[in-house]
N, C-alpha and C positions, 0 to 999 in steps of 0.2 A: 246151356237150356236143358229143361226140359222138354219129352220128346210128347209129340198131340199127346193126348189122352183117346181120341174116337177119332174115325172118317169113315165114310161112308162113301160111295164113287161110281155113279150110273151116265152110262153113252147114253145119252137122247136125237134124234132131231124132232122137228118142227117149220111146219108148211100150211098154208094154203089148203097148197089139194094132195098131201101127201097120203100116200094112203099104207099104212100099217102092213099090210097084206103081200107089197111088194119090198120093202125095205125087206120083210124079217122071209123073202124068200130069196135078195138078191147081196144080203147074210145068213141066211144058213142057219137062222135065231126067232124063234117067235118070244117080245119083247116082254117081258120083267109089268108095259101094262103100256098101249094102244088105242085109238081112236082117229078115226075118219073127225074131217072138223065137221059139227051134226048133231057126230051121238055122242053118247054117253060113258064117263071107266068110272070105280069108284078108286078114290079116296085110299089114304092105309085101313082110315078112320071105319070104313065102310057109308062113307057120304057117296051117294051115285050128284057124276055132273056129268054140264054135259060140255061138250070141248069144242070151242068158241076157233081153235085148229087145230089141222092134223100129230099126233103124234105119235115117234112110238124110244117108249123110255125100255131102257136092259138097263138092271139094279145087281148091284154087290152088295155079302153083309157089310155089317160093320162091320171091323176092326179094334180091339184097344190091348193094347197100344193104336196112336193110327197110323195103315202104309198102304198111300195111293198105290209106293211102286208095285205092289202085290197084287191090290182090289183093282189099281190098269189093265195087268199083262189082265188077270185073271179073263176079264173084262175081254180083251181083243182076243184069246187062248178061241173062246167055244166061236168067233167069225172069220168067214171070213177073211182071206191072205192078201187077193185080189189087189190093189192101190186104184185101178181105176175104173174098181166098182163102189169104191170106200166116198174118193173126189169126184164121182160119177154125186152120189149123193147129198158130198159137201154140198156144192157148187148147187145144188137145186135146194134144197134146206139152214136151216136154221140149223150146227150139227157141233154137238160141243159135247167135255163131258163132264158135270158134276159135282164135284168134289165140297161136301159137308165135310167141315172144319172143327174138330170139335175142345174148347177149349175145359181144363179140367181146375187150373193156374194161372198166374199171371204168368207169361211170357215165358211157352209152350212154340216149342217151331215142332216142324216136316220139311224137308229135300224134294225133291225129285232129281232121278238117275238122269244121265243124258239121252243114256236108252227110251225112261218114259215117254220123253217131251221130243223124243225125233218120233219112237212112235208113235203118239197123237200127230202132228207136225204131216208125218209123209200121211195121213189119214186123210188132212185138210180141219182137222176137227184143235177149236179151240178148249183149253178151260176155263170152268166160270167154278171162284172159290165166296163159300159164302159162310166165318167162320159166329159163330154162333159158344155166344161165351157165356162161362155159371151163374148161376145166380147168389148176389155174395149180400147174405142173410142182413150182414153189420150195413152196407150201402143200402138196402132195399127201406131199414130203422129209419133214415134220418128225413 
């Protein structure tokens, strides 16, 4: 099975009463994107959006070939190691690691190491995975 073509990873917290400044103070780094509920934020396309809930998101660079272990380790390396802080945040807010999985061919794959799974679990984080398949021109023409 070939390696996954490309991966994206970001740490995310969401909640109605989420204050991005509080999470920044507790974790030790500002987000790539953050907003209070009702505030505005810019999409990657530069469009201004009104936040229907508070959010704090820290992104890593995409990797090709995909390597979620490295990306997730990069996220955690920038932030506090205090598991009490992590578990408090994950109890109060929706908290996850978003993983974008980009396939170029049929049946690509990726594995996560036990260390990555343990690090996410000990912080109270779930993994949210979206899988994107390349457009098949032959399929599109039928």
